[in-house]
C-alpha positions as CSV (number, residue, x, y, z in Angstrom):
1,M,14.6,-23.4,-44.4
2,S,16.3,-20.7,-45.6
3,K,19.7,-18.9,-44.0
4,K,17.2,-15.7,-43.0
5,S,15.3,-18.4,-41.2
6,E,18.2,-19.9,-39.5
7,L,19.5,-16.7,-37.9
8,H,16.0,-15.9,-37.2
9,Q,15.8,-19.8,-35.3
10,G,19.7,-19.3,-34.5
11,H,18.9,-15.9,-32.6
12,R,15.1,-17.2,-30.5
13,K,17.1,-20.0,-28.8
14,R,20.0,-17.9,-28.4
15,M,18.2,-15.0,-25.9
16,L,16.4,-18.7,-24.7
17,D,18.8,-20.0,-23.7
18,K,20.2,-17.0,-22.1
19,F,17.3,-16.8,-19.9
20,L,17.5,-19.9,-18.9
21,A,21.3,-19.7,-17.7
22,Q,20.4,-16.0,-16.3
23,G,16.8,-15.4,-15.5
24,I,15.0,-12.4,-17.1
25,G,17.3,-9.8,-15.3
26,C,19.2,-9.7,-17.4
27,F,16.8,-8.7,-20.3
28,E,16.4,-4.7,-21.1
29,E,12.4,-3.9,-21.4
30,H,12.5,-3.9,-25.2
31,E,14.4,-8.2,-24.6
32,I,11.6,-9.0,-22.1
33,L,8.8,-7.8,-25.0
34,E,10.8,-9.6,-27.9
35,I,10.8,-13.1,-26.0
36,L,7.0,-12.5,-24.7
37,L,6.0,-11.8,-28.5
38,Y,7.4,-15.0,-30.1
39,S,4.4,-16.7,-29.4
40,I,2.6,-15.1,-31.9
41,F,5.0,-14.2,-34.3
42,S,6.9,-17.5,-35.8
43,R,8.6,-15.9,-38.1
44,C,9.0,-11.5,-38.1
45,N,11.6,-10.1,-36.1
46,T,10.0,-9.8,-33.2
47,N,12.4,-7.3,-32.0
48,E,11.6,-4.6,-34.3
49,I,8.1,-4.3,-32.7
50,S,9.0,-5.0,-29.4
51,H,11.3,-1.8,-29.9
52,K,8.2,0.1,-31.9
53,L,6.1,-1.1,-28.9
54,I,8.4,0.7,-26.3
55,D,8.9,4.2,-28.1
56,K,5.4,3.8,-28.2
57,F,3.9,3.3,-24.5
58,G,6.9,3.9,-23.1
59,S,7.7,0.9,-20.3
60,L,6.8,-2.8,-20.5
61,S,4.2,-1.9,-17.9
62,N,2.9,0.1,-20.5
63,V,2.5,-1.8,-22.9
64,L,0.6,-4.3,-20.8
65,S,-1.8,-2.3,-20.0
66,A,-2.2,-0.4,-22.8
67,S,-6.0,-1.0,-25.0
68,K,-6.4,-3.0,-27.5
69,D,-7.4,0.0,-30.3
70,D,-4.5,1.6,-28.6
71,L,-1.7,-1.2,-29.4
72,M,-2.9,-1.9,-33.2
73,T,-1.8,1.5,-34.3
74,I,1.8,0.4,-34.1
75,S,3.0,-0.9,-37.6
76,G,2.6,-4.8,-37.6
77,I,0.4,-5.3,-34.7
78,G,-3.0,-6.6,-35.9
79,E,-6.6,-7.6,-33.2
80,N,-4.6,-11.0,-32.6
81,A,-1.6,-9.9,-31.8
82,A,-3.3,-6.8,-29.7
83,A,-6.0,-9.2,-27.8
84,F,-2.7,-11.8,-26.8
85,I,-0.3,-8.1,-25.3
86,C,-4.1,-7.1,-24.2
87,F,-4.7,-11.0,-22.3
88,L,-0.7,-11.0,-21.1
89,G,-1.2,-7.7,-19.0
90,E,-4.4,-9.0,-17.7
91,F,-2.5,-12.3,-16.8
92,V,-0.4,-10.6,-14.9
93,S,-2.5,-8.8,-12.3
94,K,-4.3,-11.6,-11.9
95,Y,-1.2,-13.0,-10.9
96,R,0.1,-10.9,-8.5
97,E,-3.5,-11.1,-7.0
98,D,-3.0,-14.7,-6.3
99,A,0.5,-15.0,-5.8
100,L,0.1,-12.7,-2.7
101,D,-1.1,-14.6,0.7
102,K,-4.7,-14.8,0.4
103,R,-4.5,-15.1,4.5
104,R,-3.2,-11.6,4.9
105,R,-5.2,-9.5,6.9
106,L,-5.2,-5.7,6.4
107,N,-6.8,-4.3,9.9
108,S,-4.7,-1.6,9.1
109,P,-5.4,1.6,6.9
110,E,-1.1,0.9,6.6
111,K,-1.2,-2.8,5.9
112,L,-4.5,-1.7,3.3
113,A,-2.3,1.2,1.7
114,E,0.7,-1.4,1.0
115,Y,-1.8,-4.0,-0.5
116,A,-3.7,-1.3,-2.3
117,K,-0.6,0.1,-4.2
118,T,-0.2,-2.9,-5.8
119,L,-3.5,-3.0,-7.5
120,F,-2.6,0.0,-9.7
121,V,-0.5,-1.7,-12.8
122,N,0.1,1.4,-14.4
123,P,-0.7,4.4,-12.4
124,L,-1.3,7.1,-14.9
125,E,-4.8,5.8,-15.5
126,E,-6.7,6.7,-13.2
127,S,-10.0,3.4,-12.6
128,A,-11.4,1.7,-9.2
129,Y,-10.7,-0.8,-7.0
130,V,-13.5,-2.5,-4.3
131,I,-11.2,-4.7,-1.3
132,M,-12.9,-7.5,-0.5
133,L,-12.2,-9.1,3.2
134,D,-13.8,-11.2,5.5
135,K,-15.0,-10.5,9.0
136,S,-11.5,-10.7,11.0
137,L,-10.5,-8.3,8.1
138,Y,-8.7,-11.5,5.7
139,L,-7.8,-10.8,2.5
140,I,-10.7,-12.3,-0.4
141,G,-9.6,-10.2,-3.0
142,S,-10.1,-7.5,-5.0
143,E,-12.2,-6.6,-8.2
144,K,-11.5,-3.6,-10.5
145,I,-14.8,-2.0,-11.2
146,S,-14.2,1.6,-13.4
147,D,-11.7,3.1,-15.5
148,S,-12.6,6.3,-13.8
149,A,-12.4,8.9,-11.5
150,P,-15.6,8.9,-9.3
151,D,-17.6,12.2,-10.1
152,S,-17.5,10.0,-13.3
153,S,-19.7,7.4,-10.9
154,C,-16.7,5.0,-10.7
155,F,-17.7,3.0,-7.3
156,N,-21.7,2.8,-9.5
157,A,-23.5,0.8,-6.4
158,K,-24.7,-2.7,-8.6
159,N,-20.3,-2.9,-9.2
160,V,-19.8,-2.9,-6.0
161,I,-22.7,-5.0,-4.3
162,G,-21.9,-7.2,-6.8
163,A,-18.0,-7.6,-6.5
164,A,-18.5,-8.2,-2.9
165,I,-21.9,-10.4,-2.9
166,A,-19.7,-12.5,-5.1
167,R,-17.0,-12.9,-3.5
168,K,-19.3,-13.4,0.0
169,S,-17.0,-10.4,2.0
170,N,-19.7,-8.3,4.0
171,N,-16.5,-6.4,4.6
172,I,-14.9,-3.9,1.6
173,V,-12.8,-1.2,1.3
174,L,-13.0,1.4,-1.6
175,V,-9.9,2.3,-3.8
176,H,-9.0,4.7,-6.6
177,N,-5.6,6.5,-7.9
178,H,-5.4,10.2,-8.6
179,P,-2.7,9.8,-11.5
180,V,-1.6,14.1,-11.1
181,G,-2.8,15.6,-7.9
182,T,-2.7,15.2,-4.2
183,A,-3.7,11.9,-2.5
184,N,-6.4,14.1,-0.9
185,F,-10.9,13.4,-1.5
186,S,-12.7,15.6,-3.7
187,S,-16.6,16.4,-2.4
188,A,-17.1,13.7,-5.5
189,D,-15.3,11.5,-3.6
190,V,-16.9,12.2,-0.4
191,S,-20.4,12.1,-1.5
192,A,-20.0,8.9,-3.8
193,T,-19.0,7.3,-0.7
194,R,-22.1,8.7,1.1
195,R,-24.2,7.2,-1.2
196,L,-22.6,3.9,-0.8
197,V,-22.4,3.9,2.9
198,N,-25.7,4.4,3.0
199,L,-26.9,1.8,1.1
200,L,-24.5,-1.2,2.1
201,K,-25.7,-0.4,5.1
202,E,-29.0,-2.5,4.6
203,L,-27.2,-4.9,3.0
204,D,-24.9,-5.9,6.2
205,I,-22.4,-4.6,4.3
206,E,-19.8,-2.7,6.1
207,L,-17.4,-0.2,4.1
208,N,-14.2,-0.2,6.7
209,D,-12.3,2.9,4.0
210,H,-11.8,4.6,0.8
211,I,-8.5,4.7,0.0
212,V,-7.6,7.3,-2.7
213,I,-3.7,6.7,-3.6
214,S,-1.0,9.3,-5.7
215,G,2.5,8.2,-6.5
216,D,3.7,7.4,-3.0
217,S,1.2,9.2,-1.2
218,V,-2.0,8.1,0.2
219,G,-5.3,9.4,2.2
220,S,-6.9,7.5,4.1
221,M,-11.0,8.6,4.9
222,R,-11.1,6.6,8.1
223,S,-8.2,8.3,9.2
224,A,-8.8,12.0,8.2
225,G,-12.1,11.6,10.6
226,V,-15.0,11.5,7.4
227,F,-18.0,9.9,8.6
228,S,-16.9,10.1,11.9
229,E,-20.9,9.3,13.0
230,Y,-20.4,6.0,11.2
231,W,-16.6,4.7,11.5
232,G,-16.4,6.3,15.6
């Protein structure tokens, strides 16, 4: 082994020893990413690559939620590395969902809002989710159904109904975010929701609420009295 390789391996061992002794809190974001990349870069300097990624995307969470094509614009990131990073991002999202108490009861707008906020890994990207509940409003799970806005048909009926049926949920909540602006509902939001309400009723699936999140602000159609004839 060359002297350079010995120094390289020694650095990695010191980083891992530091983690075992002090935990992840002792590292900066680029150092956490550097260690994660050990799995796919056995020989090159992952510290340098991690700095490039953080400089490009701004934060560790943004790196893990970046697209494969965007990741591959970074020198040193090939298709396999980009796919691995994308996998890590989705793994984190899955872990966060599974780590939540599956018997958590979301029986108020406040509880729904608290849970809904955890779904958006990258708050700068607009996306939509459906939250599945059982008859007693206990959480079954959630599923991302779109990366676009309601006026771009993000609440596609097929996706929403498919998610509810797959998880055997007859009580769902729609959630989307506004990366900029306010947590207010647009006319497109209301129109898309109205269409879904009528379709879901035919399948005995109740739409419990439609929530929009913008930063720390939360809007609830049910609390705002939208479709009072439906929610009462």
